[in-house]
Each structure stands twice: as C-alpha cells, then as structure tokens.
N, C-alpha and C positions, 0 to 999 in steps of 0.2 A: 873735135866733134869726144864730147863726154855722152857715154846714157848713164840716163838715170840705174839708180838699183831698187829695182823693185819689189826683193825679195826682202827690202830692209823696213821694218817700222818704225815710225818715230815716235817718238818716246813721248808717252803723255805726264812726267817726272817732273814739272819745274823744278825740282831738285839737285844741284849738278852730284857727281860721285866722287864728289873729294868733300863735299857734307856731307854726303851717304859713308866714307870712310872716318867721321871724326865723330860722327853717332853711333853708338856701340851700347849692348845690355850690362857690358862690365861699366861701363862708366852708370851706371846705376845703380853695384853694390858696394856698398860704403866699407867692404871690409878692404875691397878689392884697391879701392881707392886709396884707404888710408894707409895699404900700403904702397901703393903709387907715391903717396907723398911723402912719404917717411924715405925711401928710395930716393928721393928726390933731393931732398934734405939733402941727404947725406953722401950725394955729388957719387955715387956707386962703390961707396964702402962701407955698402951694409950685408950682413951675413943674414943664415935663414934665423938664426938667435938671436941677432938682433931682431930680426922682425916679432918675433914670439913674443920680446920679452915688451916689447914698444905695445902689439897688440893683444896681448894675452891669449892669443889661439894656438892652441899647441900644437908645434913639428907638423903631425902629418898635414894638421890643415895648412897651414903657412904652405906647405910645400904641393895640395892640392889647390892652391890661390896661385903661387910660383908660378907652377907650369898651366894654368889657364893663362895668365898674364903673355909669359912665355906664346903659348900655341896660339896666341892674337894679336900677335906682335905687338905688344906693350914693352916685353924685357927680354933681353939678353942673362940666358944663364951660365955663368961662367965659371968650370971647375967640375971640379965632383962631387954628387950628388950627396949632399951633407956638408959641402966645404963651397957652397958657392958661391959667389959674389951673383949680386946683381944689378945690374947695367940696364935701365930704362930706353928704350929706341924714342926716335920722335913720338911715338903715337903716344909711351909712356909718360912721358915728361908734358903730353895734351894733358891727360888724364888727371895727375898727377897736380895740375894748375887750373883745370877747370873740373875735372871731378864729373858732382853730381851738381853740378852748382847745374840752380832751373834759367838761366837768363840765355840758356842759348837758342 
C-alpha cells in the first residue's frame, strides 16, 4: 500500500518544466541572440574578436555577454580569456535557431 504525500502541493502551472527551460529572458536580448547565431553559423570556430567584428560591440561588451551566455547554460567558453573559443550548448543552439522568434 502506498501512502499519499500530503506535503506536496499540486501545481497550478500547466506549462511543463521543459518548456520553461526554453523560454528565458536572454532570448529577448537581440545582441545575445546575434552572438549565438554567429557562433552557430561558425560551428564553434569563433572567437571574441570575431564576435566584436561581426556585432560592432567592444571587446569588454563581448566578454560580458559571453559570460552571461555561459552562466545561463547557452555556451561553453574554452581556453584562456581573450583567446576563448565559443561552443554553443544544446540550449545555445536553440537560442541561435529560435532566438527572439515570436512563434514560441
């Protein structure tokens, strides 16, 4: 016989957790989406200098945005700062493909 867990509350949120993982404020930041799209198109062979040239952002801004992408699980930064390669995670690839697309 299995006892009911009286300490757990039933969720009123009809959206699955998996869908919540996909929708994130980063997806509404056009510069982060642009960086993700450029990294996706380059298939991992992109550096911060490449991103600065593509976006017109200063290297310090690129560093901040790359740190944000990494912290939020969209990218892995490989190597020493200043010479890092940007590798998108599965979430990062979704961001590059879907980004700020309103069809979500």
